[in-house]
MARMIFI-513053 format. One line per field, with one value per atom (N, C-alpha, C): x, y, z; atom name. Coordinates in steps of 0.2 Angstrom, whole numbers, plus 2048, in hexadecimal, padded with zeros to 3 digits. Atoms other than C-alpha are relative to their C-alpha. Layout:
REM residues N
c1 c(X  ...)
c2 c(Y  ...)
c3 c(Z  ...)
atom c(CA  ...)
END
This chain:
REM residues 121
c1 c(7FB  97E  7FF  801  97B  807  7FA  98A  7FF  800  98D  807  7FA  99C  801  800  9A1  806  7FA  9AD  7FF  800  9B1  803  7FD  9BA  807  7F9  9CB  801  7FE  9D4  7FF  801  9CF  802  7FF  9D3  7F9  806  9C6  7FC  804  9B8  800  800  9BB  7FA  806  9AE  802  7FF  9AD  7F9  806  99F  801  7FF  99D  7FA  805  994  800  801  98D  7FB  804  987  7FE  803  97C  7FF  801  97C  7FE  803  975  7F9  807  964  7FC  804  958  7F9  807  946  7FE  802  944  805  7FC  94F  7FC  804  948  805  7FC  952  808  7F9  964  803  7FD  970  808  7F9  981  802  7FE  989  808  7F9  99A  803  7FD  9A6  807  7F9  9B5  803  7FC  9C3  7FD  802  9BD  7F8  807  9AB  7FB  805  99B  7FE  803  994  7FA  806  987  7FD  804  97A  802  7FE  980  7FA  806  971  7FD  803  964  7FA  806  956  7FC  805  946  7FE  802  93E  7FC  804  932  804  7FC  941  801  7FF  940  807  7F9  951  801  7FE  959  807  7F9  969  802  7FD  974  801  800  974  806  7FA  986  801  7FF  985  7FA  805  975  802  7FE  977  807  7FA  988  800  800  984  7F9  806  977  800  801  971  7FC  804  96A  801  800  966  7FE  802  965  7FD  804  958  802  7FF  95C  807  7FA  96E  801  7FF  96B  806  7FA  977  7FE  801  977  806  7FA  982  800  7FF  988  804  7FD  98D  802  7FE  998  804  7FD  99C  802  7FE  9A5  802  7FD  9AE  804  7FD  9B4  805  7FC  9C2  7FC  804  9B4  7FC  803  9AD  804  7FC  9BC  7FD  803  9B6  800  801  9B3  7F9  807  9A3  7FD  802  998  7F9  807  989  7FC  805  97A  7F9  806  96B  7FC  805  95B  7FD  802  957  7FC  805  949  802  7FE  950  7FB  805  940  7F9  806  92E  7FC  804  928  804  7FC  936  801  7FF  93C  807  7FA  949  806  7FA  95B  804  7FB  968  807  7FA  978  805  7FB  988  806  7FA  996  806  7FA  9A8  803  7FE  9AB  805  7FB  9B5  803  7FD  9C1  7FF  800  9BE  804  7FB  9CC  800  800  9CA  805  7FB  9DA  804  7FC  9E5  806)
c2 c(804  75B  802  7FF  759  7FE  801  75B  801  7FF  758  801  7FE  760  800  801  75A  804  7FC  764  7FF  800  764  7FA  805  754  802  7FE  753  7FB  804  74B  804  7FD  74E  7FB  805  747  7FE  802  73D  805  7FB  748  806  7FA  755  800  7FE  75C  801  7FE  75E  801  7FE  765  7FE  802  75D  804  7FD  766  7FD  803  760  805  7FB  76D  7FD  803  768  805  7FB  771  7FC  803  76E  801  800  76C  7FC  804  767  803  7FE  767  7FF  801  760  7FC  804  759  7FD  804  74B  7FF  802  742  802  7FF  748  7FC  804  73E  7FF  802  738  7F9  807  727  800  801  721  7F9  807  713  800  801  70D  7FB  805  702  7F9  807  6F0  800  800  6F5  802  7FE  6F7  808  7F9  709  800  800  70D  807  7FA  71B  803  7FC  728  804  7FC  734  802  7FD  73A  804  7FC  747  800  7FF  747  807  7FA  755  804  7FD  758  801  7FF  758  7FA  806  746  7FE  802  740  7F9  807  72F  800  800  72B  7F9  806  71C  800  800  716  803  7FE  719  808  7F9  72B  805  7FC  730  804  7FB  73F  803  7FD  743  804  7FD  747  803  7FC  753  801  7FE  754  806  7FA  764  801  7FE  76B  807  7FA  77C  800  801  77B  806  7FA  78D  7FF  801  788  7F9  807  776  7FD  803  770  7FC  804  763  7FF  7FF  763  7FA  805  756  803  7FE  75D  7FA  806  750  802  7FE  752  7FA  805  747  7FA  805  73E  7FA  806  72C  7FD  803  722  7FC  804  717  803  7FC  725  801  7FF  725  7FC  803  722  806  7FC  72A  802  7FE  734  802  7FF  735  803  7FD  741  7FC  804  739  804  7FC  743  7FD  803  73D  806  7FB  749  7FF  800  74B  806  7FB  755  803  7FD  757  7FE  802  757  7FA  806  749  7FA  806  73D  7FE  803  733  803  7FE  737  7FB  805  730  802  7FF  72F  803  7FE  739  800  800  738  805  7FC  743  7FC  803  740  7FC  803  73B  804  7FD  743  7FC  804  73B  803  7FE  73C  7FC  804  736  802  7FF  735  7FC  803  731  804  7FC  736  803)
c3 c(7FC  07D  807  7F9  090  803  7FC  09B  807  7F9  0AD  802  7FE  0B5  808  7F8  0C7  802  7FD  0D3  807  7F9  0E5  804  7FD  0E8  802  7FD  0F1  805  7FA  100  806  7F9  112  805  7FA  123  802  7FD  12C  804  7FD  133  7FC  805  125  7FC  804  119  7F9  807  106  7FE  803  0FB  7F9  807  0EA  7FC  804  0DC  7F9  807  0CB  7FD  804  0BE  7FA  806  0B0  7FB  806  09F  7FA  806  08E  7FF  802  086  804  7FB  094  800  7FF  095  807  7F9  0A7  803  7FC  0B4  806  7FB  0BF  806  7FB  0CC  7FF  800  0D1  805  7FA  0DB  7FF  800  0DF  802  7FF  0DE  801  7FF  0E3  7FF  801  0DF  803  7FE  0E9  7FD  803  0E3  802  7FF  0E1  802  7FE  0E5  7FB  804  0DC  801  7FF  0D8  804  7FC  0E5  801  7FF  0E8  807  7FA  0F5  802  7FF  0F4  7FA  806  0E9  802  7FF  0E8  7FA  805  0DE  7FF  801  0D6  805  7FA  0E5  806  7FA  0F1  804  7FC  0F7  800  800  0FC  803  7FE  0FE  801  7FE  107  801  7FE  108  808  7F9  11A  804  7FD  11E  800  801  119  803  7FD  122  806  7FA  12E  7FF  801  126  7F9  806  114  7FE  802  10D  7F8  807  0FB  7FF  801  0F4  7F9  807  0E3  7FF  802  0DB  7F9  807  0CD  7FB  804  0C7  7FC  802  0C5  7FD  802  0C0  803  7FC  0CD  806  7FA  0DA  804  7FC  0E9  805  7FB  0F6  805  7FA  107  804  7FD  10F  806  7FA  121  804  7FC  12E  7FC  805  120  803  7FE  123  7FB  806  11A  7FC  804  114  7FB  805  10A  7FA  806  0FF  7FA  806  0ED  7FB  806  0DC  801  800  0DD  7FA  807  0CE  801  800  0CB  7FB  805  0C3  800  801  0BC  7FB  805  0B3  7FD  804  0A5  7FB  806  099  7FC  805  08A  7FC  804  080  804  7FD  086  7FE  803  07B  801  800  07F  808  7FA  08E  803  7FC  09C  800  7FF  09C  806  7FA  0A9  7FD  802  0A7  806  7FA  0B1  7FF  800  0B6  7FF  802  0B3  806  7FA  0C5  804  7FC  0D3  806  7FB  0DF  807  7F9  0F2  804  7FC  0FD  807  7F9  110  804  7FD  119  805  7FB  128  7FD)
atom c(N  CA  C  N  CA  C  N  CA  C  N  CA  C  N  CA  C  N  CA  C  N  CA  C  N  CA  C  N  CA  C  N  CA  C  N  CA  C  N  CA  C  N  CA  C  N  CA  C  N  CA  C  N  CA  C  N  CA  C  N  CA  C  N  CA  C  N  CA  C  N  CA  C  N  CA  C  N  CA  C  N  CA  C  N  CA  C  N  CA  C  N  CA  C  N  CA  C  N  CA  C  N  CA  C  N  CA  C  N  CA  C  N  CA  C  N  CA  C  N  CA  C  N  CA  C  N  CA  C  N  CA  C  N  CA  C  N  CA  C  N  CA  C  N  CA  C  N  CA  C  N  CA  C  N  CA  C  N  CA  C  N  CA  C  N  CA  C  N  CA  C  N  CA  C  N  CA  C  N  CA  C  N  CA  C  N  CA  C  N  CA  C  N  CA  C  N  CA  C  N  CA  C  N  CA  C  N  CA  C  N  CA  C  N  CA  C  N  CA  C  N  CA  C  N  CA  C  N  CA  C  N  CA  C  N  CA  C  N  CA  C  N  CA  C  N  CA  C  N  CA  C  N  CA  C  N  CA  C  N  CA  C  N  CA  C  N  CA  C  N  CA  C  N  CA  C  N  CA  C  N  CA  C  N  CA  C  N  CA  C  N  CA  C  N  CA  C  N  CA  C  N  CA  C  N  CA  C  N  CA  C  N  CA  C  N  CA  C  N  CA  C  N  CA  C  N  CA  C  N  CA  C  N  CA  C  N  CA  C  N  CA  C  N  CA  C  N  CA  C  N  CA  C  N  CA  C  N  CA  C  N  CA  C  N  CA  C  N  CA  C  N  CA  C  N  CA  C  N  CA  C  N  CA  C  N  CA  C  N  CA  C  N  CA  C  N  CA  C  N  CA  C  N  CA  C  N  CA  C  N  CA  C  N  CA  C  N  CA  C  N  CA  C)
END
């Protein structure tokens, strides 16, 4: 069984910072892309940031220059450093990881439980 456990969410004032973590455990052959999505009330879930196996990153336009994604392959953990937070960043943030469990099979997407990030005065 593959498990993704998120942590680091909370409430901050505008301009504040948070660091989200997502630790992966279970039977794993290989981890490919790791990323973060978010979903605000009444809106569709959107990709915030992702990182491929070779280190290539992708960011949603509104978070460029403020958010940084990183991964620790030894710990099988992905992070999202969020600086200069704005009220519009308020959402539930979900970790997403593409994992191949066996060498002879395909990779599947796995999701974390979600963590609330609230930015308000």
